[in-house]
C-alpha positions, 0 to 999 in steps of 0.5 A: 816307953819304959823309963829306967828299964834296960832297952836296946838302942833300936827299942828306944828309937822305935819308941821315940818314933811311936811317940813322934807319930802320936805327938803329930797325929793327936796334936790339934796344932800340928793338924791345923798347921798341915791343913794350912799348908794344904790350903796355901802350897800350890802343888804336892811337890812343894808341900813335900818340900815344905813339911820336910823342911819344917820337920828337919828344922823342928827336929834340930831345935828340939835336939839343941834344947834337949841337949841343953845348948839353948833354953827359953826364959821361963815366965815370971814365977810370981802368981801375983803379977797378973793381979798387980797388972789388973789392979794398976789398970783399974787404978789408972782407968778410975783415975782417968774417969775422975778427971 
């Protein structure tokens, strides 16, 4: 995919389709998801319907997020928050042991 270059709508669409296939085939989580469906779903027609439903729903939610209609909250940006949690957990366990 070329960023900032002049491309036709067809070229951009084909680039996105290519990126989608790479995303699915190189993503271990996607492959494990499909493997899990293969193990759970009883027949092929139900498998096709399940994968198609998931793909449509995933595409809709991706479009909603990309267009800015919805967003997920960001994790806390303070790098010290895990340290504070660990130190407070250590203090509480130490105070419990001293009793």
